[in-house]
N, C-alpha and C positions, 0 to 999 in steps of 0.2 A: 152422629157427628156428621157433620156436611164438612169436606176437604176443601181447602183452598185448592184451586186448579192452579194457581200459580207454582204447586207443588208437585203438579205430574209432569212437569219437563222445564230443565233447567232455562233462565231467562236467556235471552240475546245479550245481558251483560256478561252472565255465566259462562257462556260459550265463548265471547270474546277474551274474557281472562282467562280461560284454560287454554286456548291457543295462545297468548301471549306467553302463558308460565311456560307451555310446555316447550315453545321456541327457546326461550331464555334458558332451558336446564341445561347447566354444563354437562359435558361430555356426551352430547347425543349428536354430536355437528359429525354427518355422512363421509367416508372417507377414512382409511388410515390413520391413527395417531404416530406422529414421529418418533423414530428409534435413534438412535446414531448407529451407523451399519459397524459391524464388527471389525476390527482394525487390528491386523497381527503385527505388533511392536516389538523390536528387538529387545531382549531384557537388557541390553547396555549399548549404546552407540559404538559403534567400530571404531577404534582408537589406531595407535600405533602398533599395539601389540597384533590387528589381525596381518596385516602383510608381512611383519617380522616373522610371524611363525609358519607361516607358507614358504620361507624359503629355508627352514630345517626339515628336510623329510626326515621321518620318524620320530621327532620330537614329541615329548608330551605338551599335551596343550597346556598353553598357562592359566594361571589361577589369578583370575581378574579380582581387582577390590573393587568391593561394592559400590556403584555409583553414587557421586556425591548429592545430597539433596538440593545443597545450592547449584547456582549456574549464575554465569555471566549475565545471562537474558534478564537477573535480579537486580540488575545496579543499572541507573539512568546515564545516558549517555554522555554527561560531562565526569562521570566518576571513571570513565573508561579512555577517553581521551585527554589525559594532563596538559593541555598546551592551551593557554590563555586566548590566543590571537585565532585558533582555530575553532574556540568556543565562539567566539565574537562572531566568525563567520557565520556557523551553525546556526547560532539564534537569528543571524540575519536573514536566511535563509529560510528558518522557518516561520518568521513574519512576512516577508515578501515574495518568498518563491511562487513561480505563477501556477507548480503541480498543487502545492497545498490549498490554493485557492480555489483552484477548480474542483479540489478533493471536499473542501469547505462547504460549496455550491450545489453538490452533489448530494451531500446528506441533506443538507435543507430542501431539497426537489423531494428527495424519497420519505423524508419527514412529513413534507406537504401532502407526499400520496399514501402514506399511512392514514391520515387525516381524514381523506379524502373516502379511503376506505371505511373508518371507522363511522363517518359520517350515515352508514348506510343502516346502522342500527337505529336511529333516531327518526320520529315523524318528518316527512318533507312537508312543509306548509308553505303555502306559495298564494300572493293576493295579486289577483287582477282586478281591473275595472275599465268601463268604455261607455261612451257615447254615439248613440246613432239618432240621427233625424230622416223621417220617412212620411210619406201617405200613401193609402189604399184606395185604387178604384176598380172599376168593373162595369159590366154591360147594365147590372140590373141594378147598380146601385151608383149614387151620386158619389163624384169626387171629393174625397175626406181633406180636412186641411191637414197640414205637415203635422207632426208628432215628434217632440223628443221625449227619447230612453236613456235614463242613466244605469247604469249596472255597476254593482261592486261586489266581487266572492273574495270569500276567504276558503280554499282548499286544502285539504289535508289528505295524503296518502302515508300507507305505511307497510310496508311487506314484513308479513310475520316469519321471522326465521327459523322455520320449524324443522327443517332437516339441515340448519350450519352451513349453509352457501355462504351466508356473511360473514360467519365466524372464520370460516377458510379463508376467506378474500380477505378478512381482518390479518387474519395470522401471516398470511404471504406478504402481504403488505408491510406488515410490521416486520418479518422478517429480512425483506427487501431492505429495509431502512436501517436493520442492523448488521447487516453486510457491508453498507454504504459506509457505516461508522467504521467497520474494520479494515474496508479498503482506505479509508483514510487513516488510521492509524498505521496502516503498511507506506501510506505515501511519505508519512513524517518518518518513518524508519529508514524508507528508503532513499530518503532526502539525506537526512543524517549520513548515512553512509556512504553515501554519491561527495558529499562534498568533505565528507571526513577522506576518502580515496584520492578525489582529485587534488586536494590541498597536499596531500602525502606525494603523488604523482609530481605536483610542482616542484617539492623540495628535493625529489631526485633529481628533477630537470636540473635544479640552482647546484645541486652538488656535481653532477655531471659538468654544466660547464665550469664549474671552478676547476676540475681534474683536467677539463681541457684547456683551461687559460695555463694553467701552473704547468700544464706538461708542453705545450706549445714555448712558454717561455724557456722550458728546459733545451728542447729542439732548436731554440733561437740562438740560445749560448752555445750549443754543439755546433749548429751549422757555421757562425762566426768564427771558432776556434779554428774549425777543419780549411773555413775560408782565408782565414791569417796565415795558418801554416802552408795550405795549398801555395799560396804567393809566395811563401820563402821556401818552396820546396821541401817541406817539411813533411807532406801528407801528399796523400796519393788523389788522386779525382775521382777515384771508388767511394773514399770515404767521405769525400765533400758531396757527393752526386747522392747518395744514399743517408747522409743528414740531411741535404734539402727534400728530398722524398717525403722522409720522415715528418718533417715539417709541414711540407704542405697537406700531406695527409692528417694529421693532427688539427691544424688551423681550417681545414675546411669543416670539422665539425662544429666549431664555434656558433657560426651563422644556422647551419642547421639547428643546431640550441637552443639558440634564441629564437627561432619561427618557432618551434615547439612551445618554448616559455610561453609565447604572445597568445598561441592557440590554447594553450592549458587555462591561461588568465582570462581569456574571453569565456571558455567552459565555463569558470567556477562563476565570472559576473553572470551569467546566464542562469546558471542553479543560485545564486543570490537574489535574482530578479532585477538586476542593475545593467546599465550599457556597460560593453566593454571598455575596461581599463586596467589598471596597475591593480594587484592585488598585494596588501601587506601581508610580510612574513614574518615569523616569530622564530623558533627554536629551529636549528637543521634537522637536516634527516636523522642524522647520527644522534642528537640528542632528543630525539622522540623518547618517551616511557613507554616501556612495554610490562605487561603485566608478568610477574613472574610463572604465577602458574592461570591456568584455564579452565576449570570446572565446568564441564558440560549440562550436569546435570541428569535428570531421569529422561528417557524417551519419550515414555507417555507424557511428560508434560510439554512436549513441542506442541501437544493437540488446544493446549489451553494459551501458550505463549504465545505461535506464531500467528501474526495477523491475518495471513492470506489462508491460513487453514480454519480459522475462526469466521471467514468472509465465506469460504467455499462450504461449511456446514450450514450455515444462515441462508445459501441459497438451495441448498439441499433442504432445508427446514420448508423456504417457500414454495418449491417443485413439489415436495410432500402434500402442501396446503392447495397448491392446484389441484392435485389428482381428488382433492376431497370436493372441490368447487364442481369437478363434470360430474361425480358422483348425486351430487345434491341436482345437478341440471336434469336428471332421469325423473326427479319427484314432483309435484306439482307447486305451483307457486302460491300461496296465500297472501293479499293484501286487503287489509282496510282502507275504505275511501271515506270521505266528508267533506261537506262545503256549507259554507254558512254567508249570507250578504243578501241582497235587496237589489229588486229593478223599479223602477218609478218613473212620472213621468217629471218630478219634481225633484232636487237632490235630497232636500228637507225632508221628501218623504221613503226616503230608502230603508232606513231602520225602522219605518213605522209602519205603514197598511203594506210598504213594497216589498217586507222581510222574504227572506225563502231559505229553506235550509234541505241537507238531506243528507242521509248515511248508507252504506253499502259495505258489502264486501265483494272480493273477487277470487277465483279458483280459476288458475291457468294451469292444463299441464297437456305436456305432449304426449300426440297419437302415433303421428307419423313423419317425420325428419328426413327419410330420406340415409338411416345409419347418421346422421350427423351429429349426434350424441354421443353414440358409441365410436365414432370417430374422434372426435374430443378427449374424450377418455382414453382412447388410445394412444394419440397422440403426449398427454398430460402424463403416462405412466413412462412413454419413452425420454420425455425431459426430464422426469426424475432417475431412470438409470443412466442416464446421463450427466446429471449431477450429482448423480452416486459415484459413478467412475470419475469424475474429475477431482472428485474429494479424494477418494481413493488415491488416486496419481498423486495430486498433491502432499498427501500424508508421506507417501513411501518417496518423493524424489525429497521433503522435508529430510528423511534423516539420512538421505544419499547428501544431502547437501552439508547438513554438519558434520558426516564421518570424514567429507571431503577435506570441508575447513581444517577439521580437528586433526587430520592427518596431516596437513601441510603445513598447520602452525608448529606442530611438534617437529617435524623434520627439517625445517627452513633454519630452526634455531642451530641445526647441526651442520647445514649448510655453510651458514652464516660465519660460524667460529670455523670451518677450514679453507672457506676464502679469505677471511683475515690474515689467516696464518700463512695463506700464498701472496698474500700483498706484502706482508712483513717479509718474507723471504725475499721476493723480489728485488722490495726496499731495500734489502743488507745487500742483494747480488750489486745493486745499481751502485750503491757506496763502494762494494769491494772492488768492481770492476774500474772506477774511477782512480781508486788508488793504488792497483795494478798498473794503469795504464800512466799515471803520475809516476809510478816509479820503474817505468820503461819494461815493464812484464808483459804488457801485450799491446795492443792496437787497439784503437778508437772504435773500431767496431763491434767489440766486444761489450764495451760501455753502449754503444747507440743498441746492441740487442735488448742488453737489458732493460734500457727504458722503454721499447717498442714492447716488452713484454709486461712490461708495469702500469701501463696505461689502459689495455683494456682489464687488466685484473682489477683495479680499483674501478672502472664502470659496472664489472661484475657485483662486485660487493657491494655499491649503492643501488644495484638492481635488486640484490636479494635482500638488502635492509625495507624498500619498499617493498618486496613482496611479503614480506613478514606484516610489515604495518597495514598493508591492505589484506591478510588473509586475518589478521586480528578483526580488523573491518566487519570481512564478510561472515567469518564466525559467529560476531556481536549479532549481525542483520539475521543469520540461518538461526541462531537459537531464541530469535525473537526479541532482541533485545528492547529492554525500557518497556517490558509488556505491564508492567502495574502504572506506567503513566498514561493518565487522560486529561483530553482536552488540553488546555492552557498547561497542564502541568508539563510538557513537552520543554518548554521554556524553562532554564535558569533561573534557581530561586533568588538570584540576584538582579536577572531581565525582569523579573517579574514584582521585584520589588523597587526596581528602578520606574517602571512603566506605571505602577499605581501613587507612586508619591507625589507625581503633578497632580493627580485627579484627587487625590486625600487633601492638598493645600488649597484647591477652590471650593 
């Protein structure tokens, strides 16, 4: 029996199909596959018990309660900040803030770059056409008449991704896109935190201005009383001069506080994406609600919650894929080409008698590059090591930030409690000194001294109240607050419903 000659060797189609299938097989990409670097996470984020235990030499280590699975970061920002005016300001910032808009366009750029990388998977088809007019002449032949030539071609090129170079390029581009998306989430979280902190700072300045004006009024009454008594010969010049000095010192703080308030309003306006102007107020500083307890959650969950850590890991994935690209560059590049078209003196004959076609394959392999490929590979490995170090640095810094904010939030509650007691004591001292003065048991310098001590104590209490609120914001940010939110979910449900209502009516 005679064998078919076609059975002796694979056909051209079979060879091409084998190359295509081999190039598209999963898991064959050159270079290392990504694995998250090992991170030594603490069993529990260091809290108040750490420093306290260190102050007691010889004391047995405290038995720490198991960390809670829940976290402050599980809650949306509008569940943390219970002030309607502040919520409205944050909503406005999320809509109009410059950083938010920049981050959104960076995401669009990265998404487009990922699409560019993905296009390498597909054949590249292009068309071209042309028209020429010319003639030939020579010494041995007569001059010919001019001839028109029309040509049109449809070309195809396709790189067979046999070594996974294109897959690694696509992996790197996709990871960078995901990194910009995480960076956008980080911008949203930072903007929420910045607006809240700036607003609380504004309310602190408002409270300090109120304290300064109230204290100035008290000193004005004291100075007026001393002036009348001095004119009547019942008070000394020392008392009058001391009262005048205290009045001037306190009065000088008022314009400075007004200046700081203007600057803080301008800062808030910038965060909101508006021109400088007044900022509406809501509840006072002392009326802001603080959560009774702040669960930090498990330390290992920070790797999934914080957008900066997720961004750093995606950058590490991209750097790992870049290493694979440089490995694939050592291997040959195989490509398929094809063309179909026509050349004819008449347009009507382009696809008739003037048809042309071609098909082929290409094989390009590096032989001598002056160590360029090797150095490209070394540079990619160095970039991967840098990304790995930055990732580890970000993780360690995240644990540090959470621990610092947690300790500060816990201790500032005690600080505020003690400072409130000090303010109450100074107020009682002012009341008692006034009673003693009116009863003739002391001079008014005692009253003046009590008033002078009350003013800085009230300012310190306002500062501590702000520090507690600012630390809550910092802790919420350090834990990756609102990590379950994505996209438009960063706006409050009420805001989203109000924005969707006009569209539904159209």
